N, C-alpha and C positions, 0 to 999 in steps of 0.2 A: 787885648785882653786887660781887664783891670786888675790891679794889685790884690784886691779882696778876693777875685776869683781865683788869680793865681795862688793865693794861700791856701783856698778852700781845695783846689785841685791838688797843691802838695799834700792836704791832710786826706786825700783820698776820695774828697766829695766834690762830684761833678754837679753842675747847677742845671736840673733838668728843664724841659721847656715848660713854660708856667701852666700850672692846669687851667680848663677852660671851667667857668662857672657850672655849677649843677641845676640852677635855678633861673629866676627872673632877677639878677642882680648884676652888678659889673664886679669885677675881681680887684679893683682898686680905685680910689678916688684921690686925685691931686687937688690939694686947698692950699694956695700959697706956696709954702716950702714944706708943706707937710703930704706924706702919703700915706693915706689910711687902707689898708690891705683887709679884704672881707676874710673871714675864717677860713682855713686851710686845715683838711684832713690828712690824713698820711698815705695819700696815695704814692705810690710807687708803680710806674708804668701804668697808670691807669686803674691800679687794684690795690685793694686793701690787703695787708698780710695777715693782721690777725683783727679779730672783731672780739665783741663781749663786754665784760667787765673786770676791771683791776679788783682784785681783793676776792674774785670768783674765780674764773678761768684765765685770769691774765694776772700777771706779777707786776710788782713796780719797775723791776728791769725791763719787761715789756712794753710798758707806758712809758718808760724813759725814752726808749728806742724809738716809739711812735711819735714822741713829743719832738726828738731831733729830724723825724722825717718831716713834720709839720713846719718846722723852724726852715730847712731845705726849700719845701714849696713857698713859703713865705719869701725867702730870697730870690726865689725864681719869678714871683709876682712882682718883687721889687726892681729886679733886672729889667723887666718890661718898661717899669715905671720911668726909669732912669735910662731910657733908650739905650741899653745895654752896658752901662758904665756904673757898676757899683761902687766906684771910688768918689760918685757924688754924694754916697749917705754920709751924712754928719754926724747923725745920731740915732739910736734904736731908743725911741721915746717910751714905748709901752706894748707889753703884750697883754694880751687877755685867753685865758686858758680854761678850757671845760675837759674835765676827764669824766669818762665814763666808769661809775665806782659801784661796788657793792656797798650795801646800806650803812655797814661799820667801817668800812675803809677811810682813813684820815689824813692818807701820805700825799694828797694831791701835791703840796709844792716840791716835793721830791720827785715826782712824775715829770712835772714841768721844767726842772732844772734841766732837762736833756733838751730843751730850745733854749731857755736863757743861757746856757752854758756855749751852745753853738754859737750865738750872738756874740760873745765876748770874745770865743775863739776866731771869729770872723772880720769883726769890728775893733778888736781891742778895748779901749776905755771907751770909745763910743758905741758899744755895744751894751754896756750896762743901763739898764732901764726899770721903769716902774713896772708893775704887773698886778694881775690877779690868777688864781687860780683855784677853782672851785670845782665841787664833785656835782654830777648829777645822774640820774639814773638811765637815762639814753640819748645817744648822739646819731647822727644821720649815717645812714647804712650799716649801723651797729659798730662803727670806728670806736678805738678809746679814747683819742683826744682828738680835739678841734681848738686851733689857736689863731687868734686874728693879731693884727699890730698896727703900730703909729709909727713912722720913720719921717725924721728931718732930712731933707736932702738941698743941695746946692742947686 
């Protein structure tokens, strides 16, 4: 088991099997030393725990927790891309996040910190990344958050 995965386990986070794609795309593409991971939704055991819109029926805390789950699913895909060895990750380059939001909700960056914080917890300084966090009126299956990522690997 990699040092990164051991660290996650010590935090009570267990990397699940990577979720299968929900449509006609691949879960990740490796180009050179970069891994581009398709958008991950907050599935836990194949199910969403909460749906709706932040600022309507869901809170910032709900969204933050859902973003953290998206990050765990990104790490699950990354583990597959790294042939099981998360210690191959040299850098979290960028996260892109969509947050399903009520029309007047403007706290998307705080929601996406759920994913960003986990990347730093897991990968240390190499987990610091560029990102975007934007609001949208709907996401697949009614989920609160969807996040994709770009990672540098050895």
